[in-house]
C-alpha positions in Angstrom: 103.7 100.5 86.1 103.3 96.8 86.6 101.2 95.2 89.3 104.3 93.8 91.0 106.9 95.7 93.0 110.2 96.3 91.3 112.1 95.4 94.5 112.1 91.9 95.8 111.6 90.8 99.5 115.3 91.0 100.3 115.6 94.5 98.9 112.5 95.6 100.8 113.9 94.3 104.0 117.1 96.3 103.2 114.9 99.4 102.9 113.4 98.8 106.3 116.9 98.5 107.8 118.2 101.5 106.0 115.2 103.9 106.2 114.2 102.9 109.7 117.5 102.4 111.5 115.9 102.2 115.0 114.1 99.0 115.5 110.7 100.0 114.2 109.1 96.6 114.9 107.9 96.6 111.2 108.8 93.7 108.9 107.8 92.4 105.5 105.5 89.4 105.7 104.5 88.8 102.1 104.8 90.1 98.5 102.1 89.2 96.1 100.3 90.3 92.9 97.8 92.3 95.0 100.3 94.2 97.1 102.5 93.8 100.1 101.8 92.6 103.7 103.8 94.1 106.6 103.7 93.1 110.2 104.0 95.3 113.3 105.4 94.0 116.6 103.1 94.8 119.5 106.0 96.1 121.6 106.3 99.1 119.2 102.6 100.0 119.4 101.5 102.8 121.8 98.7 101.7 124.1 96.0 104.0 125.5 94.5 103.6 129.0 92.1 100.8 128.8 94.6 98.6 127.0 93.8 99.4 123.3 96.3 100.4 120.6 96.2 104.2 120.1 94.9 105.7 116.8 98.2 107.5 116.2 100.1 104.2 116.5 97.7 102.6 113.9 98.1 105.5 111.6 101.9 105.4 112.0 102.0 101.8 111.1 99.8 102.4 108.0 102.0 105.3 107.0 105.3 103.4 107.3 103.8 100.4 105.4 102.5 102.7 102.7 105.9 104.5 102.4 107.7 101.2 102.1 105.3 99.9 99.5 105.7 103.0 97.4 109.5 102.5 97.5 109.0 98.8 96.6 106.9 99.7 93.5 109.0 102.5 92.3 112.5 101.5 93.4 114.3 103.4 96.1 112.5 106.8 96.5 113.5 108.2 99.8 112.0 111.6 99.0 108.5 110.1 98.9 106.4 112.2 101.2 102.8 111.8 102.4 100.7 114.6 101.0 97.3 113.6 102.1 95.6 110.7 103.9 92.4 109.4 105.2 92.0 106.7 107.9 89.0 105.0 109.4 89.4 103.2 112.7 87.1 100.2 112.4 87.7 98.1 115.6 89.6 98.7 118.8 92.4 96.2 119.3 94.6 95.1 122.2 98.3 95.1 121.6 99.0 92.2 119.3 100.9 91.5 116.1 99.1 93.5 113.4 99.3 93.2 109.6 99.0 96.0 107.1 97.9 94.8 103.6 99.1 97.6 101.2 97.7 97.7 97.7 98.7 100.1 95.0 95.7 102.1 93.7 97.7 104.3 91.4 101.5 104.5 90.9 102.5 107.4 88.7 105.6 109.4 87.8 105.1 112.1 90.5 102.5 110.7 92.8 101.2 107.4 94.2 98.1 106.4 96.0 98.0 103.2 98.1 95.4 101.7 100.4 96.5 100.1 103.7 94.2 97.7 105.5 95.4 97.1 109.1 94.2 93.8 110.5 94.6 91.7 113.5 96.3 88.3 113.0 92.9 86.6 112.6 92.0 89.0 109.8 89.7 91.3 111.7 89.9 94.8 110.1 91.2 97.3 112.6 91.7 100.4 110.3 91.6 101.3 106.6 93.8 104.1 105.2 94.2 105.7 101.9 97.6 107.4 101.5 98.7 109.8 98.8 102.5 110.2 98.3 104.3 112.7 96.1 108.0 112.5 95.0 109.6 116.0 95.1 112.5 116.1 92.6 111.7 112.7 91.2 111.2 114.0 87.6 114.8 115.2 87.6 116.2 111.8 88.4 117.8 109.9 85.5 115.4 107.4 84.1 112.4 108.9 86.0 110.7 110.1 82.9 110.6 106.6 81.5 107.9 105.4 83.8 
Protein backbone atom coordinates (compact mmCIF):
# COMPACT_ATOMS: atom_id res chain seq x y z
CA UNK A 1 0.00 0.00 0.00
CA UNK A 2 1.33 3.41 -0.90
CA UNK A 3 1.34 6.42 1.33
CA UNK A 4 -1.20 8.21 -0.87
CA UNK A 5 -4.89 7.47 -1.33
CA UNK A 6 -5.86 5.65 -4.53
CA UNK A 7 -8.89 7.94 -4.87
CA UNK A 8 -8.50 11.61 -5.74
CA UNK A 9 -10.34 14.52 -4.10
CA UNK A 10 -13.24 14.45 -6.58
CA UNK A 11 -13.75 10.71 -6.04
CA UNK A 12 -13.63 11.13 -2.26
CA UNK A 13 -16.29 13.84 -2.46
CA UNK A 14 -18.38 11.43 -4.57
CA UNK A 15 -18.04 8.88 -1.74
CA UNK A 16 -19.31 11.44 0.74
CA UNK A 17 -22.34 12.16 -1.46
CA UNK A 18 -22.98 8.46 -2.14
CA UNK A 19 -22.31 6.92 1.28
CA UNK A 20 -23.77 9.78 3.32
CA UNK A 21 -26.82 10.87 1.32
CA UNK A 22 -28.28 13.04 4.07
CA UNK A 23 -26.29 16.23 4.43
CA UNK A 24 -23.73 15.06 7.00
CA UNK A 25 -21.93 18.37 7.22
CA UNK A 26 -18.67 16.54 6.47
CA UNK A 27 -16.45 17.57 3.57
CA UNK A 28 -12.94 16.89 2.34
CA UNK A 29 -10.56 19.75 3.00
CA UNK A 30 -7.16 18.39 1.92
CA UNK A 31 -5.36 15.30 0.62
CA UNK A 32 -1.65 15.07 1.33
CA UNK A 33 1.14 12.55 1.75
CA UNK A 34 0.44 12.29 5.50
CA UNK A 35 -3.27 11.64 5.16
CA UNK A 36 -6.56 13.40 4.62
CA UNK A 37 -8.22 16.33 6.35
CA UNK A 38 -11.99 16.46 6.68
CA UNK A 39 -14.10 19.28 8.05
CA UNK A 40 -17.36 19.16 10.01
CA UNK A 41 -20.00 21.86 9.87
CA UNK A 42 -20.93 23.07 13.37
CA UNK A 43 -24.64 22.81 12.52
CA UNK A 44 -24.29 19.01 12.41
CA UNK A 45 -22.61 18.70 15.82
CA UNK A 46 -24.73 17.86 18.85
CA UNK A 47 -24.24 20.27 21.73
CA UNK A 48 -24.52 19.47 25.42
CA UNK A 49 -26.02 21.81 28.02
CA UNK A 50 -23.31 24.33 28.73
CA UNK A 51 -22.61 24.87 25.06
CA UNK A 52 -19.88 22.30 24.32
CA UNK A 53 -19.86 19.71 21.53
CA UNK A 54 -20.84 16.29 22.88
CA UNK A 55 -18.40 13.39 23.02
CA UNK A 56 -20.61 11.19 20.83
CA UNK A 57 -20.65 13.93 18.16
CA UNK A 58 -16.84 14.13 18.23
CA UNK A 59 -16.59 10.34 18.02
CA UNK A 60 -19.07 10.20 15.14
CA UNK A 61 -17.02 12.76 13.21
CA UNK A 62 -13.79 10.81 13.80
CA UNK A 63 -15.52 7.56 12.78
CA UNK A 64 -16.96 8.99 9.55
CA UNK A 65 -13.62 10.61 8.66
CA UNK A 66 -11.80 7.33 9.33
CA UNK A 67 -14.30 5.35 7.25
CA UNK A 68 -13.93 7.76 4.33
CA UNK A 69 -10.14 7.66 4.63
CA UNK A 70 -10.08 3.85 4.54
CA UNK A 71 -12.21 3.97 1.40
CA UNK A 72 -9.89 6.59 -0.10
CA UNK A 73 -6.79 4.44 0.52
CA UNK A 74 -8.30 1.13 -0.62
CA UNK A 75 -10.73 2.27 -3.26
CA UNK A 76 -14.44 1.91 -2.71
CA UNK A 77 -14.93 -0.48 0.19
CA UNK A 78 -18.48 0.06 1.46
CA UNK A 79 -18.27 -3.07 3.64
CA UNK A 80 -15.53 -1.54 5.83
CA UNK A 81 -16.74 -1.71 9.40
CA UNK A 82 -15.34 -0.36 12.62
CA UNK A 83 -14.19 -3.29 14.76
CA UNK A 84 -12.49 -1.45 17.60
CA UNK A 85 -11.62 2.08 18.59
CA UNK A 86 -10.15 4.24 21.25
CA UNK A 87 -10.74 7.95 21.71
CA UNK A 88 -9.35 10.50 24.11
CA UNK A 89 -11.22 13.76 24.56
CA UNK A 90 -8.56 16.39 25.07
CA UNK A 91 -10.36 19.74 25.17
CA UNK A 92 -13.97 20.86 25.39
CA UNK A 93 -14.99 22.91 22.39
CA UNK A 94 -17.90 25.12 21.50
CA UNK A 95 -19.71 24.41 18.24
CA UNK A 96 -17.39 25.57 15.49
CA UNK A 97 -15.99 24.16 12.29
CA UNK A 98 -13.79 21.21 13.25
CA UNK A 99 -11.07 19.42 11.29
CA UNK A 100 -10.19 15.72 11.44
CA UNK A 101 -6.67 14.87 10.28
CA UNK A 102 -6.75 11.18 9.40
CA UNK A 103 -3.49 9.32 8.92
CA UNK A 104 -3.12 5.68 7.90
CA UNK A 105 -1.20 3.67 10.48
CA UNK A 106 -1.62 0.33 8.69
CA UNK A 107 -3.59 -0.50 5.57
CA UNK A 108 -3.76 -4.24 4.88
CA UNK A 109 -5.76 -6.68 2.80
CA UNK A 110 -8.35 -7.38 5.49
CA UNK A 111 -7.94 -4.63 8.07
CA UNK A 112 -6.86 -1.02 8.39
CA UNK A 113 -5.87 1.13 11.34
CA UNK A 114 -6.09 4.90 11.10
CA UNK A 115 -5.60 7.69 13.58
CA UNK A 116 -7.92 10.69 13.57
CA UNK A 117 -6.91 13.91 15.29
CA UNK A 118 -9.92 16.20 15.72
CA UNK A 119 -8.91 19.86 15.98
CA UNK A 120 -10.49 23.27 16.17
CA UNK A 121 -9.82 25.60 13.24
CA UNK A 122 -6.88 27.18 15.10
CA UNK A 123 -5.25 23.74 15.48
CA UNK A 124 -6.13 23.11 19.13
CA UNK A 125 -6.46 19.34 19.62
CA UNK A 126 -9.97 18.40 20.72
CA UNK A 127 -9.87 14.58 20.48
CA UNK A 128 -7.54 11.82 19.33
CA UNK A 129 -8.94 8.52 18.05
CA UNK A 130 -7.46 5.25 16.84
CA UNK A 131 -9.88 3.37 14.60
CA UNK A 132 -9.52 -0.25 13.44
CA UNK A 133 -11.61 -1.28 10.43
CA UNK A 134 -12.13 -4.73 8.90
CA UNK A 135 -13.45 -5.57 5.45
CA UNK A 136 -15.85 -8.54 5.54
CA UNK A 137 -15.83 -10.35 2.21
CA UNK A 138 -13.03 -8.23 0.77
CA UNK A 139 -10.74 -11.20 0.14
CA UNK A 140 -13.33 -12.58 -2.29
CA UNK A 141 -13.41 -9.45 -4.42
CA UNK A 142 -11.60 -9.64 -7.76
CA UNK A 143 -8.17 -8.07 -7.43
CA UNK A 144 -8.35 -7.88 -3.63
CA UNK A 145 -5.58 -10.43 -3.20
CA UNK A 146 -3.15 -8.28 -5.18
CA UNK A 147 -2.77 -5.77 -2.35
